[in-house]
C-alpha positions as CSV (number, residue, x, y, z in Angstrom):
1,X,38.9,-38.0,10.7
2,X,36.7,-35.7,12.7
3,X,33.5,-34.4,11.0
4,X,33.4,-30.7,10.4
5,X,30.9,-28.9,12.7
6,X,27.5,-28.3,11.0
7,X,27.1,-24.7,9.7
8,X,24.6,-22.7,11.7
9,X,21.3,-22.3,9.9
10,X,20.6,-18.8,8.7
11,X,18.2,-16.8,10.9
12,X,14.7,-17.1,9.7
13,X,13.0,-13.8,8.7
14,X,10.2,-13.2,11.2
15,X,6.7,-13.6,9.7
16,X,5.2,-10.2,9.1
17,X,1.6,-9.6,10.1
18,X,-1.1,-9.3,7.4
19,X,-2.2,-5.8,6.7
20,X,-5.7,-6.3,5.2
21,X,-7.3,-2.8,5.7
22,X,-7.1,0.6,4.1
23,X,-9.3,3.7,4.1
24,X,-10.5,5.2,0.8
25,X,-10.3,9.0,0.6
26,X,-11.3,9.7,-3.0
27,X,-11.3,8.3,-6.5
28,X,-10.2,10.1,-9.7
29,X,-10.4,9.3,-13.4
30,X,-6.7,10.2,-13.9
31,X,-3.4,9.2,-12.2
32,X,-2.3,12.9,-12.4
33,X,-5.3,14.1,-10.3
34,X,-4.9,11.3,-7.7
35,X,-1.1,12.1,-7.5
36,X,-1.9,15.8,-7.0
37,X,-4.1,14.9,-4.0
38,X,-1.4,12.6,-2.6
39,X,1.3,15.2,-2.9
40,X,-0.8,18.1,-1.7
41,X,-2.6,16.5,1.2
42,X,-0.3,13.9,2.7
43,X,1.1,16.4,5.2
44,X,-2.4,17.0,6.5
45,X,-2.7,13.4,7.6
46,X,-0.8,12.7,10.8
47,X,1.3,9.5,10.6
48,X,2.2,9.5,7.0
49,X,1.3,9.7,3.3
50,X,-1.6,8.8,1.1
51,X,-1.1,6.4,-1.8
52,X,-2.8,5.5,-5.1
53,X,-4.5,2.2,-6.0
54,X,-5.8,1.8,-9.5
55,X,-9.1,-0.2,-9.9
56,X,-11.4,-1.1,-12.8
57,X,-15.0,-0.3,-12.0
58,X,-17.5,-1.1,-14.7
59,X,-14.7,-1.1,-17.3
60,X,-13.5,2.4,-16.2
61,X,-10.1,2.7,-14.6
62,X,-10.2,4.8,-11.4
63,X,-7.3,5.8,-9.3
64,X,-8.3,5.5,-5.7
65,X,-6.5,7.6,-3.1
66,X,-6.1,5.4,-0.1
67,X,-4.6,5.7,3.4
68,X,-3.3,3.1,5.7
69,X,-1.8,-0.4,5.6
70,X,-3.5,-1.6,8.7
71,X,-3.9,-4.8,10.6
72,X,-7.5,-4.4,11.9
73,X,-10.7,-2.5,11.7
74,X,-10.0,-0.5,14.9
75,X,-7.0,1.1,13.4
76,X,-8.9,1.7,10.2
77,X,-11.8,3.4,12.0
78,X,-9.3,5.7,13.8
79,X,-7.7,6.6,10.5
80,X,-11.1,7.2,8.9
81,X,-11.9,9.6,11.7
82,X,-8.5,11.5,11.0
83,X,-9.4,11.7,7.3
84,X,-12.9,13.1,8.1
85,X,-11.4,15.6,10.7
86,X,-8.7,16.7,8.1
87,X,-11.4,17.1,5.5
88,X,-9.6,14.7,3.2
89,X,-12.9,12.9,2.3
90,X,-16.2,14.4,1.1
91,X,-18.3,15.5,4.0
92,X,-21.2,13.3,2.9
93,X,-19.0,10.2,2.7
94,X,-17.8,10.8,6.2
95,X,-21.4,11.0,7.5
96,X,-22.3,7.5,6.4
97,X,-21.1,5.8,9.6
98,X,-18.0,4.4,11.2
99,X,-17.5,1.7,8.5
100,X,-17.9,3.9,5.5
101,X,-14.6,4.2,3.6
102,X,-13.0,1.4,5.5
103,X,-11.9,-1.1,2.8
104,X,-10.8,-4.8,3.2
105,X,-7.8,-4.8,0.9
106,X,-5.6,-7.8,1.8
107,X,-3.9,-8.1,-1.6
108,X,-1.2,-6.0,-3.4
109,X,1.3,-6.5,-6.1
110,X,4.8,-7.2,-4.8
111,X,7.2,-4.9,-6.7
112,X,10.3,-5.8,-4.9
113,X,12.0,-6.0,-1.5
114,X,14.9,-3.7,-0.5
115,X,17.4,-3.5,2.4
116,X,16.4,0.0,3.4
117,X,13.8,2.7,3.0
118,X,15.9,4.8,0.6
119,X,16.3,2.0,-1.8
120,X,12.6,1.1,-1.7
121,X,11.6,4.7,-2.1
122,X,13.9,5.0,-5.1
123,X,12.2,2.0,-6.7
124,X,8.7,3.5,-6.0
125,X,9.8,6.8,-7.5
126,X,11.2,5.0,-10.7
127,X,7.9,3.2,-11.0
128,X,5.9,6.4,-10.7
129,X,7.9,8.0,-13.5
130,X,6.6,5.1,-15.6
131,X,3.0,5.9,-14.5
132,X,2.9,2.9,-12.1
133,X,1.7,4.0,-8.6
134,X,3.6,2.3,-5.8
135,X,4.3,2.7,-2.1
136,X,6.6,1.2,0.5
137,X,6.0,-0.8,3.7
138,X,8.4,-1.8,6.4
139,X,8.9,-5.6,7.1
140,X,10.4,-7.0,10.3
141,X,13.8,-8.6,9.7
142,X,16.6,-9.9,11.9
143,X,18.6,-6.9,13.2
144,X,16.2,-4.2,11.8
145,X,13.8,-4.1,9.0
146,X,13.6,-4.4,5.2
147,X,11.2,-2.6,2.9
148,X,8.8,-3.9,0.3
149,X,7.4,-1.9,-2.6
150,X,3.7,-2.6,-3.3
151,X,1.4,-1.7,-6.0
152,X,-2.3,-1.2,-5.2
153,X,-4.5,-2.5,-2.4
154,X,-7.3,-4.9,-3.5
155,X,-10.1,-7.0,-2.0
156,X,-9.5,-9.8,-4.6
157,X,-7.9,-10.7,-7.9
158,X,-10.8,-9.2,-9.9
159,X,-10.3,-5.8,-8.3
160,X,-6.6,-6.1,-9.1
161,X,-7.2,-6.3,-12.9
162,X,-6.7,-2.6,-13.6
163,X,-3.2,-2.7,-11.9
164,X,-2.4,-6.0,-13.6
165,X,-3.0,-4.3,-17.0
166,X,-0.9,-1.3,-16.1
167,X,2.0,-3.6,-15.1
168,X,1.6,-5.7,-18.2
169,X,1.5,-2.6,-20.5
170,X,4.9,-1.6,-19.0
171,X,6.3,-5.1,-19.0
172,X,6.7,-5.2,-15.3
173,X,6.5,-8.6,-13.7
174,X,4.9,-8.7,-10.3
175,X,2.9,-11.2,-8.2
176,X,-0.4,-10.5,-6.5
177,X,0.4,-11.4,-2.8
178,X,-1.1,-11.0,0.7
179,X,0.0,-7.5,1.9
180,X,2.1,-7.9,5.0
181,X,4.5,-5.7,7.0
182,X,4.6,-3.4,9.9
183,X,1.2,-1.7,10.5
184,X,1.3,2.0,9.8
185,X,-1.3,4.8,9.4
186,X,-0.1,5.3,5.9
187,X,2.7,3.9,3.8
188,X,5.5,6.0,2.4
189,X,5.2,6.9,-1.3
């Protein structure tokens, strides 16, 4: 008997580049205030929206308004200049030099991967209704792209503790992962 031909191996998903940089615009003591800035000022930033990243600082939870899921500091510096020009940062913060506000944020919580932008956006919206800030990022995939929903943007696991608590309080399971995807000036909320 003749052996059946071997089945073709499934196409491997291309590796997505790391996106370790963001630019901080402002920080608020409430999610509501941060969301108001995101909703009101995203249109003023060419290339996309702003997003919220919760972080504990000296045992106080702040909601940082961030822009960008970026691959390098050159992209981050350009975005920082856009934020300064659009007056989305305090003037004094913008005067502190090229590297002020540029944040090394290689980690985020993986809140799911979806076949298209609409499905990922629906997930991000459902999380926001539960007071969990989230955003979407495109991932390269065979024949197009997929979308991942992320929560937060953090320099390390200690900085991620505030978001970890939010997720635990709402019984949402998520892993802290390296943020990867297609670089963009700002992710979609």
